[in-house]
C-alpha positions in Angstrom: 114.6 171.8 95.5 116.7 171.0 98.7 120.6 170.1 99.5 121.6 167.3 101.6 125.0 168.7 102.3 124.1 172.7 102.2 127.5 173.9 103.5 129.1 172.7 100.3 127.5 175.3 98.7 129.8 177.8 100.2 132.3 176.2 98.1 130.9 178.3 95.2 132.1 181.6 96.5 135.6 180.1 94.7 134.1 181.4 91.7 136.0 185.0 92.4 139.0 183.2 91.7 138.5 183.3 88.0 136.8 186.6 88.2 140.1 187.6 89.6 142.4 186.2 87.4 140.3 187.5 84.9 140.3 191.0 85.6 144.4 191.3 86.3 144.9 189.2 82.8 143.0 192.4 81.2 146.2 193.4 78.3 147.6 196.8 78.3 148.0 198.8 75.4 151.1 201.5 74.9 151.2 203.8 72.0 153.5 203.6 69.2 154.3 206.1 66.6 153.4 204.9 63.4 152.9 206.6 59.8 149.7 204.7 58.3 147.5 205.1 61.5 144.1 204.8 59.5 144.5 201.0 58.9 146.3 200.1 62.1 143.3 201.4 63.9 140.7 199.5 61.9 142.7 196.1 62.5 143.0 196.7 66.1 139.3 197.3 66.9 138.5 193.9 65.0 141.2 192.2 67.1 140.3 193.5 70.7 136.4 192.5 69.9 136.9 189.1 68.9 139.5 188.5 72.2 136.7 190.1 74.8 134.1 187.8 73.4 136.1 184.6 73.7 137.7 185.8 77.4 133.8 186.2 78.3 133.0 182.9 77.2 136.3 181.2 79.1 134.9 183.1 82.3 131.4 181.9 82.3 132.7 178.3 81.7 134.8 178.7 84.9 132.6 179.8 86.8 130.0 177.3 85.8 132.1 174.3 86.4 132.9 175.5 90.0 129.5 176.1 90.6 128.2 172.8 89.4 131.0 171.0 91.3 129.8 172.8 94.7 126.4 171.8 93.9 127.3 168.3 93.0 129.3 167.6 96.7 126.0 169.6 98.3 123.4 166.6 97.0 120.4 168.4 95.4 117.0 166.8 96.1 114.4 168.0 93.7 110.7 167.6 94.8 107.9 167.1 92.7 104.5 167.4 93.9 102.5 164.3 92.8 99.4 165.0 90.6 96.7 163.9 93.4 94.6 160.8 92.1 91.6 158.6 93.1 93.1 155.8 95.5 90.7 152.9 97.0 91.4 150.5 100.1 91.1 147.5 98.9 91.1 144.3 101.4 91.4 140.9 101.1 90.5 138.4 103.9 91.7 135.0 103.7 89.9 133.0 106.3 90.7 129.3 106.7 87.7 127.3 107.1 89.1 123.9 106.8 88.2 121.0 108.9 91.3 122.1 111.4 89.0 125.1 112.8 86.5 123.4 114.2 88.7 122.5 116.7 87.4 123.6 120.5 88.6 124.2 123.9 87.4 126.1 126.5 87.1 129.3 124.8 85.3 127.9 122.1 85.5 126.5 118.2 88.6 128.3 116.4 86.1 129.3 113.7 84.1 131.4 116.2 87.3 133.2 117.0 88.0 133.7 114.0 84.7 135.2 112.7 85.2 137.7 116.2 88.6 138.6 114.5 87.6 139.4 111.1 84.3 141.3 112.1 86.5 143.3 113.8 88.9 143.8 111.4 86.2 145.1 109.1 84.6 147.7 110.9 87.9 149.1 111.7 89.1 148.9 108.2 88.2 152.4 105.8 87.1 155.1 106.7 84.7 156.3 109.4 81.6 156.2 106.9 78.9 157.4 109.4 75.0 156.4 107.9 73.4 159.5 110.3 75.1 161.8 107.2 72.6 164.1 105.6 72.8 162.2 102.4 72.6 165.9 100.5 75.0 168.0 99.0 78.3 167.6 99.5 77.7 165.3 102.6 75.9 162.9 100.0 79.2 163.1 98.1 81.4 162.5 100.4 79.6 159.4 101.5 79.3 158.2 98.1 83.7 158.9 97.8 84.0 156.8 101.2 81.5 153.7 100.1 83.7 153.5 96.6 87.1 153.7 98.2 86.7 150.7 100.4 86.5 147.3 99.0 85.9 144.2 100.3 87.4 140.6 99.0 86.2 137.2 101.4 88.4 134.3 100.4 87.4 131.2 102.5 90.5 129.2 101.8 88.9 125.9 102.0 86.0 126.9 99.4 85.8 127.9 95.7 83.5 130.8 96.1 85.3 133.6 96.6 83.4 136.5 97.1 84.6 140.1 95.7 83.7 143.4 95.7 82.0 143.7 98.6 80.8 146.3 100.9 81.4 146.9 104.4 77.9 145.3 105.3 78.1 142.2 102.7 81.7 141.7 104.0 80.3 141.4 107.3 77.3 139.3 106.3 79.8 136.8 103.9 82.1 136.5 107.2 79.1 135.8 109.7 77.9 132.8 107.3 81.0 130.6 106.9 81.2 127.6 108.1 83.7 124.5 108.0 84.7 122.6 105.3 86.0 119.2 104.4 88.3 120.5 101.7 92.0 121.7 102.6 93.0 125.3 102.8 94.4 127.0 99.6 96.7 129.5 101.1 99.0 129.4 97.8 96.2 130.0 95.7 94.7 132.9 98.0 98.2 134.9 98.1 99.2 134.3 94.2 95.5 135.6 93.7 96.2 138.9 95.6 98.4 140.7 92.8 95.8 140.0 89.9 92.4 140.4 91.8 90.5 143.1 90.2 87.5 143.6 92.9 86.0 147.0 91.1 85.5 144.8 87.7 83.3 142.7 90.5 81.5 146.1 91.2 80.0 147.1 87.5 78.3 143.8 87.7 80.8 142.0 85.1 81.1 138.6 84.7 84.7 137.1 86.1 87.5 138.1 83.9 90.4 136.7 82.6 93.9 137.3 84.1 95.1 139.8 81.1 91.5 141.7 81.7 92.0 141.4 85.4 95.6 143.1 84.8 93.9 145.9 82.5 91.2 147.0 84.9 93.8 147.2 88.1 94.0 150.6 89.6 97.2 151.8 90.1 96.5 154.1 92.9 94.2 151.1 95.0 96.1 150.6 98.5 96.1 146.5 99.0 95.7 145.1 102.5 95.8 141.2 103.2 94.3 139.9 106.3 95.1 136.1 107.0 93.6 134.3 110.1 94.2 130.6 110.3 95.6 127.9 113.0 98.5 127.6 110.3 99.1 123.8 110.2 102.0 122.2 108.9 100.3 121.1 105.6 99.3 124.9 105.4 102.4 126.6 106.0 103.9 124.0 103.4 102.3 125.7 101.1 104.0 129.0 101.6 106.9 127.6 100.3 105.1 126.9 96.7 104.3 130.8 96.2 106.0 131.1 93.2 105.6 135.5 93.3 104.9 137.5 96.3 101.9 138.8 96.8 101.6 142.7 95.8 100.4 144.2 98.5 100.9 147.3 100.8 100.1 145.8 104.3 99.7 142.1 105.5 98.4 141.1 108.8 98.7 137.5 109.3 97.1 136.6 113.1 97.4 132.5 113.7 94.4 131.5 115.7 95.8 129.2 118.5 94.5 127.7 122.0 96.2 128.9 125.1 95.5 125.3 126.5 97.7 122.4 125.1 96.1 121.2 122.0 93.9 118.1 122.5 93.2 116.0 119.4 93.6 112.3 117.9 92.5 111.3 114.8 92.1 108.3 112.2 94.2 109.2 109.1 94.0 105.9 107.2 92.6 102.5 107.2 92.5 99.3 104.7 91.0 95.7 104.7 94.3 93.2 105.1 92.4 89.7 104.8 89.2 87.8 104.9 88.6 84.6 106.4 85.1 83.5 106.2 83.0 86.5 107.5 85.6 88.0 109.2 87.4 90.8 108.0 90.9 92.1 109.1 91.6 95.6 109.0 94.2 98.3 109.7 94.2 101.5 111.1 96.3 104.3 111.5 95.8 106.5 114.4 97.7 110.0 115.0 98.0 112.0 118.0 98.3 115.4 116.8 98.2 117.3 120.3 100.7 117.7 123.2 98.3 115.6 125.3 98.5 111.7 126.2 95.4 110.1 124.2 93.9 106.9 125.5 90.7 106.4 123.6 88.7 103.5 122.2 88.8 102.6 118.6 85.7 100.7 117.2 84.2 99.7 114.4 80.7 99.4 113.3 79.0 97.1 110.0 76.1 98.5 108.4 74.4 95.2 108.4 75.2 94.6 112.1 73.3 96.9 114.6 76.0 96.5 117.4 79.9 97.7 117.5 82.8 95.9 117.8 85.8 97.2 119.8 88.9 96.9 117.2 92.1 98.1 120.1 92.5 100.3 123.1 94.4 103.3 121.9 97.5 105.0 123.8 99.3 107.6 122.0 102.1 109.8 123.5 102.2 113.4 121.9 102.7 113.7 118.2 102.9 109.8 118.2 101.0 107.9 115.3 100.6 104.2 115.3 99.0 101.1 113.5 96.4 99.4 115.1 94.6 95.8 114.0 91.9 94.2 114.3 89.0 91.9 113.2 85.3 92.2 112.7 82.6 90.3 111.5 80.8 91.2 108.5 77.7 88.6 108.3 75.2 89.7 105.7 72.1 89.6 107.3 70.1 91.7 104.9 68.1 89.1 102.3 68.7 92.0 99.5 72.6 92.3 100.4 72.8 88.3 100.8 71.7 88.5 96.8 73.9 91.1 95.6 76.6 89.1 97.5 75.7 86.1 95.7 76.2 87.7 92.2 79.3 89.3 93.3 78.1 92.6 94.0 78.1 93.2 97.7 79.9 96.2 99.4 79.7 96.7 103.1 80.0 100.2 104.5 82.0 100.2 108.0 82.4 103.2 110.3 85.5 103.3 112.2 85.3 105.7 115.6 87.5 106.9 118.4 85.8 107.5 121.9 85.0 111.0 122.5 87.6 112.9 124.8 89.0 115.6 122.4 88.6 118.6 121.0 87.9 118.0 117.2 85.0 115.6 116.7 85.2 115.6 113.2 88.4 113.7 112.8 87.4 110.9 115.1 85.0 109.3 112.2 86.3 107.5 109.1 84.4 105.7 106.9 86.0 102.4 105.1 83.7 100.4 102.0 85.0 97.2 101.8 83.9 94.9 98.4 82.9 91.6 99.4 84.7 88.6 96.8 82.4 87.0 94.6 80.8 84.2 96.2 79.4 82.8 92.7 80.9 79.6 90.9 81.3 80.2 87.6 79.3 77.2 85.4 81.6 76.0 82.4 80.3 73.9 80.1 82.8 71.9 77.6 81.5 70.7 74.4 84.0 68.4 72.2 83.7 66.0 69.2 84.8 63.7 71.9 85.2 63.4 75.9 88.7 63.0 75.1 89.3 66.2 73.2 88.5 68.2 76.2 90.0 65.8 79.0 93.1 68.4 79.3 90.7 71.2 79.8 88.6 69.7 82.2 91.4 68.5 84.7 92.6 71.9 84.6 89.6 73.5 85.8 89.0 70.7 88.3 92.4 71.8 89.9 91.8 75.0 89.9 88.6 74.2 91.6 90.0 72.6 94.4 92.6 75.3 95.1 89.8 78.3 95.3 88.1 78.5 98.8 85.1 79.8 97.0 84.1 76.8 95.4 85.9 77.4 92.1 84.1 76.3 88.9 80.8 74.2 88.0 82.2 72.2 85.2 79.7 70.3 82.7 81.0 68.3 79.5 78.7 67.3 76.4 79.4 66.4 72.8 79.0 69.4 70.0 76.5 67.4 68.4 74.2 67.1 71.5 74.6 70.7 72.4 71.2 72.7 72.3 70.0 76.3 73.4 68.8 75.0 76.5 72.4 73.7 77.7 73.3 77.7 77.6 70.6 78.6 80.0 72.6 77.3 82.9 76.5 78.2 81.9 78.4 81.2 82.2 81.2 79.6 80.1 81.3 77.7 77.0 84.2 75.9 75.7 84.3 74.7 72.6 87.1 72.0 70.6 85.9 72.9 67.2 83.6 74.7 65.1 81.2 72.4 63.5 77.8 72.8 61.3 75.9 72.7 64.7 77.5 75.6 66.2 76.5 77.6 62.7 73.1 76.5 63.1 72.9 77.6 67.0 74.8 81.3 66.2 71.5 83.9 67.0 71.5 81.1 70.4 75.1 82.2 70.8 74.7 85.7 69.9 71.9 85.8 72.7 74.2 84.0 75.2 77.1 86.8 74.7 74.7 89.5 74.9 73.3 88.1 78.7 76.8 88.0 79.6 78.3 84.5 78.9 81.8 84.3 77.6 82.6 81.6 74.3 85.9 80.4 74.1 87.0 78.3 70.5 90.3 76.3 70.4 91.1 74.8 67.0 91.8 71.1 66.8 90.6 70.6 63.3 89.4 72.2 59.9 86.8 74.2 60.7 83.4 74.4 58.9 83.7 77.3 57.0 80.2 77.7 56.6 79.8 77.8 60.5 82.1 80.3 60.4 80.8 82.4 58.4 77.1 82.1 60.4 79.3 83.0 63.3 80.7 86.2 62.0 77.8 87.6 60.9 76.2 87.0 64.3 79.4 89.1 66.3 80.2 85.7 67.8 83.5 85.7 66.1 85.9 88.8 66.2 87.0 88.1 62.8 86.4 85.5 60.4 90.0 84.0 58.5 90.5 84.1 54.9 92.2 80.4 54.9 93.1 77.7 57.6 96.7 77.1 58.1 97.6 74.1 59.7 101.2 74.4 61.4 103.0 71.2 63.4 
């Protein structure tokens, strides 16, 4: 035990005051002649014994109060030697391998610089284990203790596979094999996982633990070290605001990987088709300048169906500027198979947009866009009614829609229900009937095959339907339901 203000201990000397007062207050007796001396002496001895005990207790209490007050002002500190426990150095390496780390300047790529920094950190981490130590006796034991006391966890922030419970050699191999990933860096997930991870669980070769198991397996004596290597883009820094709980670490080392030169980078961040006129498609492309230098680039587009490139625009952007460029490209289809698919309405044209070379990051200079071609086939509509006049309004409406459609509209053909045959269904895509008659019931099987092949049938009732025909159509799943009765309403 020690005292912060030991000089106050001198106040304990004030205990002499109660002692002196006790000695001075000792009662004095005088002799008094009395006849019954036998009984008086007996009562006097008993009274003196109780008074002496009481006075002694009061004296001790007064002295204790003075001593405790002096110790209180001296601020005592109790030193307890902790019980030695086994501790480990656990290292978490959060390495940003997102697309931005592929940026290059005169000193090489960000990824190469990050890898070199991580290797230096790993080599300097933990106790200096010497492979040349003799593996016998106490030397072998020390080597094993030192190896167990250092655990590495390599966490590529843009990859889902995090490697836990690695030795120093394994961690070096994991860092050297790191590659750029197109995903974004998960900085927030990494910091949230630092306080929950249990690397020694993986040393035992067990399966990946759940969060409750991680908390139980964590060693209280672990010393957590965290290393963050990233270029710390705005999107990465924004994730740090969403971390709900700070990482439980003893040491956090953040090392930004930056270029000593002004950043030189432009990127295509978005593109979409605007309109189509014939075989020409309008495209809007958004280009951003993420650097501190002016960008003068050429924006080109290449269609898979064409071997040549077309220039969409000349890009000119000031530092930290973003702009939308518009252009048109010809997507004329020359491949016979693509023409066949376009005729069936299934064509999809891939377009590659690219910026001319000139910055430190090539990976974001290319953008791929797929455009679905509009259906060019004109649906064949077959109108079947009891009379020609029944289908007049439907035929007029379809003819009007066809004239408004630039891709050809509908191919319309009319005939009577009594003349409808299975052969007529082969050239039709849509069948519209103004009634349900007995001939349709006899064609129920053919109508089912027509629907299974992709055809569509529309019935609209203008009179009393044939119940037997409805029953046959319902049994073939041509009608979705079989009405119990027919209700006529004006």
